[in-house]
C-alpha positions as CSV (number, residue, x, y, z in Angstrom):
1,M,-22.1,-40.9,65.0
2,L,-24.1,-38.3,63.8
3,L,-22.4,-35.5,65.4
4,A,-19.2,-36.7,63.7
5,R,-20.9,-36.5,60.4
6,Y,-22.2,-33.1,61.0
7,A,-19.0,-32.0,62.2
8,P,-16.1,-33.7,61.2
9,V,-12.7,-33.3,62.9
10,G,-10.8,-30.5,61.2
11,S,-14.0,-28.8,60.0
12,Q,-14.9,-25.1,60.6
13,R,-17.9,-26.6,62.6
14,Y,-16.1,-28.9,64.6
15,E,-13.5,-26.1,65.8
16,K,-16.5,-23.9,66.7
17,L,-18.3,-26.5,68.5
18,A,-14.8,-27.3,70.2
19,Q,-14.2,-24.1,71.5
20,S,-17.7,-23.7,72.9
21,I,-17.6,-27.0,74.6
22,K,-14.7,-26.0,76.7
23,S,-16.8,-23.8,78.8
24,F,-18.6,-26.9,80.0
25,D,-15.3,-28.7,81.5
26,K,-16.4,-28.0,85.1
27,I,-19.7,-29.3,84.7
28,I,-18.9,-32.7,83.0
29,E,-16.4,-33.3,85.9
30,W,-19.8,-33.8,87.8
31,I,-21.1,-36.4,85.5
32,P,-18.5,-39.3,85.2
33,A,-18.9,-42.4,83.1
34,Q,-19.5,-44.3,86.5
35,L,-22.7,-42.7,86.8
36,F,-23.9,-45.5,84.6
37,G,-23.3,-48.1,87.1
38,I,-24.3,-45.9,90.1
39,W,-27.7,-45.1,88.8
40,T,-28.3,-48.5,87.6
41,I,-28.0,-50.2,91.2
42,F,-30.1,-47.5,92.6
43,V,-32.8,-48.0,90.2
44,A,-32.3,-51.7,90.6
45,G,-33.3,-51.2,94.2
46,I,-36.7,-49.7,93.3
47,S,-37.2,-52.6,90.7
48,A,-36.3,-55.3,92.9
49,E,-38.6,-54.2,95.7
50,K,-41.6,-53.7,93.5
51,A,-41.2,-57.0,92.0
52,V,-41.8,-58.4,95.5
53,S,-45.4,-57.4,95.4
54,D,-45.9,-57.7,91.5
55,R,-43.7,-60.4,90.0
56,F,-44.6,-59.6,86.3
57,Y,-44.6,-55.8,86.4
58,F,-43.0,-54.3,83.2
59,W,-42.1,-51.0,81.5
60,D,-43.8,-48.9,84.5
61,W,-43.3,-45.2,84.3
62,S,-45.4,-44.2,87.5
63,D,-42.1,-43.8,89.8
64,W,-40.5,-41.4,87.1
65,K,-40.5,-38.5,89.4
66,I,-39.1,-39.8,92.3
67,G,-36.6,-41.8,90.5
68,L,-35.2,-38.8,88.5
69,I,-35.2,-36.6,91.8
70,G,-33.3,-39.5,93.4
71,I,-30.9,-39.8,90.5
72,V,-30.2,-36.1,90.5
73,A,-29.6,-35.9,94.3
74,I,-27.3,-39.0,94.5
75,T,-25.2,-37.3,91.6
76,L,-24.7,-34.1,93.2
77,L,-24.0,-35.7,96.8
78,I,-21.5,-38.1,95.1
79,A,-20.1,-35.2,93.1
80,F,-19.7,-32.9,96.2
81,L,-18.2,-35.5,98.4
82,G,-15.7,-36.6,95.6
83,F,-14.5,-32.9,95.4
84,K,-14.2,-32.4,99.0
85,H,-12.6,-35.7,100.0
86,K,-10.8,-38.0,97.7
87,Y,-11.7,-40.8,99.6
88,F,-15.4,-40.6,98.2
89,S,-14.4,-40.5,94.7
90,V,-16.0,-42.9,92.4
91,N,-13.1,-42.2,90.0
92,D,-10.8,-44.2,92.4
93,I,-10.9,-47.7,91.0
94,S,-8.5,-50.2,92.3
95,V,-8.0,-53.3,94.3
96,S,-7.1,-51.4,97.3
97,S,-9.1,-52.3,100.4
98,K,-10.0,-48.7,100.7
99,S,-11.5,-48.5,97.2
100,I,-13.2,-51.8,97.2
101,G,-14.8,-50.9,100.6
102,F,-16.0,-47.7,99.5
103,H,-17.8,-49.1,96.4
104,L,-19.2,-52.0,98.3
105,I,-20.5,-49.7,100.9
106,L,-21.7,-47.2,97.9
107,A,-23.4,-50.2,96.2
108,F,-25.2,-51.2,99.2
109,I,-26.4,-47.8,100.2
110,L,-27.8,-46.9,96.7
111,F,-29.8,-50.1,96.3
112,G,-31.0,-49.5,99.9
113,I,-32.0,-46.1,99.0
114,G,-33.9,-47.4,95.8
115,S,-35.4,-50.1,97.8
116,L,-36.7,-47.9,100.8
117,L,-38.2,-45.4,98.3
118,Y,-40.5,-47.9,97.4
119,N,-41.2,-50.1,100.2
120,T,-38.6,-52.0,102.4
121,I,-35.2,-53.6,101.6
122,F,-34.8,-57.5,101.3
123,V,-31.0,-58.2,102.2
124,I,-30.8,-61.1,100.0
125,N,-31.6,-58.8,97.0
126,A,-29.3,-56.3,98.0
127,I,-26.4,-58.9,98.5
128,L,-27.0,-60.1,94.8
129,Y,-26.9,-56.8,93.1
130,V,-24.1,-55.6,95.1
131,M,-22.1,-58.8,94.1
132,A,-22.8,-57.9,90.3
133,Y,-21.5,-54.3,91.0
134,I,-18.3,-55.7,92.5
135,A,-17.9,-58.4,89.8
136,I,-17.9,-55.5,87.3
137,Y,-16.0,-53.4,89.5
138,L,-13.0,-56.1,89.5
139,I,-13.1,-56.2,85.5
140,Y,-12.5,-52.4,85.6
141,T,-9.5,-52.7,87.9
142,I,-7.7,-55.0,85.1
143,T,-5.0,-52.7,83.8
144,Y,-3.7,-52.4,80.1
145,D,-1.3,-50.4,78.0
146,K,-2.8,-48.1,75.7
147,S,0.0,-47.6,73.3
148,E,0.9,-51.0,73.0
149,Q,-3.0,-52.2,73.2
150,K,-2.3,-55.1,75.4
151,I,-3.2,-56.3,78.9
152,V,-0.3,-55.6,81.3
153,S,-0.8,-58.8,83.3
154,Q,-2.5,-61.8,82.0
155,N,-2.4,-63.7,85.4
156,D,-3.8,-60.8,87.1
157,K,-6.6,-60.6,84.5
158,N,-7.5,-64.4,84.9
159,V,-7.4,-64.0,88.7
160,K,-10.0,-61.1,88.6
161,T,-11.9,-62.4,85.7
162,G,-12.3,-65.8,87.3
163,F,-13.5,-64.3,90.6
164,A,-15.9,-62.2,88.8
165,I,-17.1,-65.3,86.8
166,I,-17.7,-67.3,90.1
167,L,-19.7,-64.2,91.4
168,F,-21.8,-64.1,88.3
169,I,-22.5,-67.9,88.8
170,I,-23.5,-67.7,92.4
171,I,-25.8,-64.6,91.6
172,V,-27.6,-66.8,88.6
173,I,-28.2,-69.6,90.9
174,I,-29.3,-67.6,93.9
175,G,-31.2,-65.1,91.8
176,Y,-33.2,-68.0,90.0
177,Y,-33.9,-69.6,93.3
178,F,-35.5,-66.6,94.8
179,D,-37.1,-65.6,91.6
180,D,-35.5,-62.4,90.3
181,P,-35.3,-62.6,86.8
182,V,-33.6,-59.2,86.5
183,I,-30.7,-60.2,88.3
184,S,-30.4,-63.8,87.3
185,T,-30.9,-63.2,83.5
186,G,-28.5,-60.0,83.6
187,S,-25.8,-62.2,85.2
188,I,-26.3,-65.1,82.7
189,V,-26.2,-62.9,79.5
190,S,-23.3,-60.9,80.8
191,L,-21.2,-64.2,81.5
192,P,-20.0,-64.9,78.0
193,F,-18.2,-61.5,78.0
194,L,-16.2,-62.7,81.0
195,I,-15.6,-66.2,79.9
196,V,-14.2,-64.8,76.5
197,L,-11.8,-62.3,78.4
198,L,-10.7,-65.2,80.7
199,F,-9.4,-67.2,77.7
200,G,-8.5,-64.3,75.5
201,K,-5.6,-61.7,75.5
202,H,-6.5,-58.9,73.2
203,I,-7.5,-55.8,74.8
204,R,-10.8,-55.9,72.8
205,H,-12.3,-58.5,74.9
206,L,-11.6,-56.4,78.0
207,E,-13.4,-53.7,76.6
208,R,-16.3,-55.7,75.8
209,A,-16.3,-57.0,79.4
210,K,-16.3,-53.7,80.8
211,F,-19.0,-52.1,79.0
212,Y,-21.6,-54.7,77.6
213,P,-22.5,-56.0,81.4
214,I,-23.3,-52.6,82.7
215,F,-25.3,-51.9,79.5
216,I,-27.0,-55.4,79.8
217,F,-28.0,-54.9,83.7
218,A,-29.3,-51.2,82.6
219,M,-31.5,-52.5,80.1
220,F,-32.9,-55.2,82.2
221,V,-33.7,-52.7,84.8
222,V,-35.0,-50.4,82.2
223,S,-37.4,-53.3,81.1
224,R,-39.3,-52.9,84.4
225,E,-38.6,-49.2,85.2
226,G,-39.3,-47.6,81.6
227,W,-38.3,-44.1,82.4
228,F,-34.8,-45.1,83.2
229,L,-33.9,-45.2,79.7
230,V,-34.4,-41.3,79.3
231,P,-31.5,-40.4,81.8
232,I,-29.3,-43.3,80.6
233,F,-29.7,-42.1,77.1
234,V,-29.0,-38.3,78.0
235,L,-25.8,-39.2,80.1
236,F,-24.8,-41.4,77.1
237,F,-25.2,-38.4,74.5
238,I,-23.9,-35.7,76.7
239,L,-20.4,-37.9,77.4
240,R,-20.3,-39.2,73.9
241,S,-20.6,-35.7,72.5
242,Y,-18.4,-33.8,75.0
243,N,-15.6,-36.6,74.3
244,Y,-15.8,-36.3,70.8
245,L,-15.6,-32.4,70.7
246,R,-13.1,-32.0,73.7
247,Y,-10.6,-35.1,72.8
248,Q,-11.6,-36.3,69.5
249,K,-12.7,-39.7,71.3
250,I,-15.8,-41.4,70.7
251,Y,-16.6,-42.6,74.3
252,P,-18.8,-44.1,75.6
253,T,-19.1,-46.3,72.7
254,F,-20.2,-50.0,71.8
255,G,-17.3,-50.4,69.7
256,V,-13.8,-51.8,70.5
257,T,-10.5,-51.3,69.0
258,D,-9.9,-52.3,65.6
259,D,-6.5,-53.5,66.1
260,K,-6.5,-57.1,65.1
261,S,-3.2,-58.2,66.2
């Protein structure tokens, strides 16, 4: 991380920047890490419907204006609703019917908005992408003990991971049948992370299974909607820099715990 080299923890540069970054605390509350998934399924809606008329379109930048406006509007709306009503908070990640129901509806609406911005919504496409969203969501509900660096319940982990794997397998088959390379290929590339988590017990497998599938789907969407790389990179840079300066924590990250126990 370049910032860590420029301003190592304990240095005068770090202390100065750390004091300055505190003024952004309220702003950062409006841009949680969950936006990676939220933005991705919205832009996936645009991508999926454009692909209906042009199966081979790639690295398109023509819709960057409406795409960015949509991302900003969705971010502000979700943040506003989350602050006003806890029920609408994207930070509520659990296996409760309320939380799953909210995220299920949210994913469908976001995909639908992206689809309708371009043309119309195809229900089968929406179902596949929402299934992928929920599969990854289930992985995020797996709890772990940070101090002991271990998953709290192996049985709970196995059940949720197994169900997520089944969802991904279904997505691969149906996505291939309906000729959607983004959802089918993204799912099959993500599967190994879940399979390793199913048989593995270390927390590092959970960390990989949480981050990499989102990154994989985002990059497959980027391959079609090239402009989407910019907001994804900006969000990654902002959250990574903020967490380093505020909490001495490098997050989001491609790395996992170095605990080898």
